[in-house]
Legacy VTK file of the C-alpha trace (Angstrom):
# vtk DataFile Version 3.0
C-alpha trace
ASCII
DATASET POLYDATA
POINTS 172 float
-8.288 21.219 -15.079
-10.504 17.844 -16.449
-9.443 14.796 -16.442
-10.730 11.828 -18.283
-12.856 9.512 -16.395
-9.989 6.804 -17.406
-7.028 8.960 -15.670
-9.686 9.059 -12.536
-10.567 5.129 -13.531
-6.629 4.390 -12.920
-5.971 6.627 -9.978
-8.757 4.929 -7.864
-7.993 1.295 -8.925
-4.496 2.303 -7.747
-5.533 3.074 -4.512
-7.626 0.394 -3.435
-5.227 -1.456 -1.376
-4.273 1.249 0.691
-7.602 2.386 1.304
-8.470 -1.414 2.051
-5.150 -1.488 4.384
-6.166 2.240 5.847
-9.965 1.349 6.300
-9.234 -1.865 7.985
-6.261 0.338 10.178
-9.129 2.121 11.369
-11.668 -0.367 11.547
-10.373 -3.434 12.917
-12.720 -5.468 10.922
-11.957 -6.977 7.723
-15.559 -7.596 6.505
-16.652 -4.037 7.783
-13.727 -2.749 5.856
-14.682 -4.217 2.400
-18.020 -2.080 2.908
-16.541 1.326 3.947
-14.355 0.806 1.000
-17.403 0.567 -1.467
-19.044 3.157 0.061
-16.013 4.849 -0.176
-15.345 4.232 -3.514
-18.946 5.421 -4.508
-18.599 8.846 -3.351
-15.120 8.968 -4.322
-16.629 8.427 -8.460
-19.172 10.348 -7.867
-17.172 13.827 -6.245
-14.960 13.008 -9.183
-14.971 16.247 -10.667
-13.629 18.119 -7.444
-10.550 16.054 -7.889
-8.111 18.312 -9.681
-5.623 16.449 -11.797
-1.625 17.007 -10.115
-3.359 16.970 -6.970
-3.031 14.260 -4.241
-5.184 11.906 -5.210
-3.936 9.603 -2.213
-4.734 11.831 0.437
-7.920 13.500 -1.302
-9.129 9.149 -1.049
-8.148 8.520 2.201
-9.793 11.838 3.957
-12.615 10.502 1.925
-12.204 6.774 3.369
-12.157 8.676 6.827
-15.088 10.743 6.678
-17.047 6.801 4.872
-15.065 4.780 8.464
-17.016 7.619 11.317
-20.046 7.635 9.708
-19.605 3.842 9.303
-19.537 4.139 12.497
-22.056 6.865 13.596
-24.011 4.237 11.812
-22.723 1.456 14.133
-23.600 3.624 17.396
-26.101 0.463 18.794
-23.226 -1.164 18.944
-21.068 -0.673 22.412
-18.127 -2.328 21.297
-17.700 0.325 18.592
-14.970 3.289 18.469
-16.294 6.591 18.807
-15.809 9.043 16.199
-12.448 11.087 18.065
-10.831 7.425 18.009
-11.087 6.971 14.698
-9.371 10.446 13.910
-6.607 9.409 16.217
-6.244 6.449 14.599
-6.556 8.161 10.860
-4.060 9.933 11.909
-1.497 6.912 13.124
-3.013 5.257 9.883
-1.657 8.246 7.329
1.582 8.594 8.881
2.256 4.423 8.777
0.696 4.579 5.131
3.566 7.848 4.137
6.083 5.697 5.843
5.434 2.472 3.995
5.275 4.335 0.721
8.393 5.875 1.479
9.736 1.966 2.047
8.041 1.184 -1.456
9.815 3.536 -2.800
13.164 3.595 -1.126
12.597 -0.352 -2.523
12.009 0.167 -5.533
14.779 2.474 -5.985
17.067 -0.217 -4.393
16.113 -2.812 -6.647
17.488 -0.849 -9.792
21.076 -0.948 -7.733
20.583 -4.618 -8.190
21.519 -6.321 -11.591
19.334 -7.011 -14.318
19.619 -10.653 -13.483
19.440 -10.517 -9.973
16.395 -7.735 -10.456
14.480 -10.850 -12.665
15.860 -13.690 -10.174
13.950 -11.192 -7.221
11.249 -10.385 -9.209
10.670 -14.408 -10.149
11.132 -15.541 -6.612
8.813 -12.879 -4.669
6.340 -10.896 -6.934
5.493 -14.774 -8.541
6.493 -16.972 -6.264
8.394 -19.169 -7.900
9.477 -22.242 -5.623
13.294 -22.469 -5.519
13.561 -26.098 -6.753
12.151 -24.757 -9.823
14.789 -21.624 -10.065
17.254 -24.139 -9.700
16.438 -26.101 -12.067
15.966 -22.779 -14.483
19.335 -21.454 -14.111
21.113 -24.194 -13.131
22.522 -23.464 -9.532
21.113 -25.501 -6.261
18.661 -24.597 -4.044
21.025 -24.160 -1.220
23.260 -21.831 -3.475
19.601 -19.530 -4.074
19.104 -19.660 -0.869
22.657 -17.845 -0.276
22.203 -15.169 -2.858
18.470 -14.486 -1.897
19.733 -13.971 1.911
22.643 -11.441 0.199
19.959 -10.295 -2.255
17.511 -9.277 1.010
20.521 -8.150 3.388
21.261 -6.300 0.441
17.842 -4.166 0.033
17.403 -3.944 3.424
20.491 -2.198 4.211
19.532 -0.500 0.791
16.515 0.993 2.172
17.573 1.652 5.631
19.961 4.378 4.059
17.300 6.165 1.763
15.515 6.484 4.845
17.272 7.778 7.090
18.799 10.321 4.331
15.257 11.299 3.648
14.744 12.191 7.132
14.650 15.346 9.212
LINES 1 173
172 0 1 2 3 4 5 6 7 8 9 10 11 12 13 14 15 16 17 18 19 20 21 22 23 24 25 26 27 28 29 30 31 32 33 34 35 36 37 38 39 40 41 42 43 44 45 46 47 48 49 50 51 52 53 54 55 56 57 58 59 60 61 62 63 64 65 66 67 68 69 70 71 72 73 74 75 76 77 78 79 80 81 82 83 84 85 86 87 88 89 90 91 92 93 94 95 96 97 98 99 100 101 102 103 104 105 106 107 108 109 110 111 112 113 114 115 116 117 118 119 120 121 122 123 124 125 126 127 128 129 130 131 132 133 134 135 136 137 138 139 140 141 142 143 144 145 146 147 148 149 150 151 152 153 154 155 156 157 158 159 160 161 162 163 164 165 166 167 168 169 170 171
């Protein structure tokens, strides 16, 4: 199935943080992870014609990242502190499981946020996504800082309970 370069770019752009976290988890070196991410992006762009829209882009990209990480390690083999390809393969399996759990938690959070009232969702967004200070929110909402602290405590607890229920429902 043909896909536009715009579709592919959107998919690739949407996975950058995930790929970076994955590579860091394999290497434990943030500087090297940036280099490997850039090489991974180059390979993904080079092989974009092999990707079929509708298949799992994230898994394909993570696999390419794993191979690029192993190639980087191979090239760094003169450094005796660098992990072996076998170790990376073991770490990669664990990292993919952790990534799947985090993706599942993120999905659960998104669903749980939808259960909040629009007013509460907006407050959560302003406080956590925009990092708006409590004092500023207090001024804008007419609530005291202490009242907001209590509200956010209850909202976080509600969201954590909801996420836990959703995660348990997903578990086999």
